C-alpha positions, 0 to 999 in steps of 0.5 A: 911044622912044630917040633915033635917034643913040643907037641909031646910035651903039650899033649902030656900037659893036657887033661887027658895027659895028666890022667894018663900020667896018674894012671901010669905012675900012680899019682892021684890025677886030682893032685896032679891037675892041682900041682899043674894048676899051681904051676900055671899060676906061678907062670904069672910071676915068672919072667918070659921063657920059651914055651918048652921050658914053661911046659916043662916047669908046669909038668914038674910043679904037677909032679911036685905037687902030686908027691909032697902034697900027701905027705904034707897033708898027714904030717902037718896036723901035728903042729899047733898052726894047723886048723884043728878038725881040718881032714887030711884028705880034703887038705891035700889038694890046696896043699898041691896047688900050694907046692906047685906054686912055690916049686919053681922058687923052691927049687932055685933056694934049693940049688942056692943053698946046696952051691953055697954049702958045696963052695964052703966044703971046697975051701 
């Protein structure tokens, strides 16, 4: 018999679970799905890990993509490297995919930076 937490996490990461999570939290379900797809894509590059940890990492990627993508889409057009005339609404989906893809590496980098600064403050 599977663990209840594994089956609950598996349901939460299905299409219905993502839509329900988006409805409850107020996040856009399409951005959640794009972030989840980015997290799923990132699983190709990660080392082997238990199923529950993979599901949690994909859920974090989905949430990160749906929270960060709208802010990026509306703030990046101010910079010169951003393509002129690219509508911010349409750019949210690829940005959510990108955030979901890099969320695993970004988390490790942030933790490493914070721990090194913490060590410097203690000395």
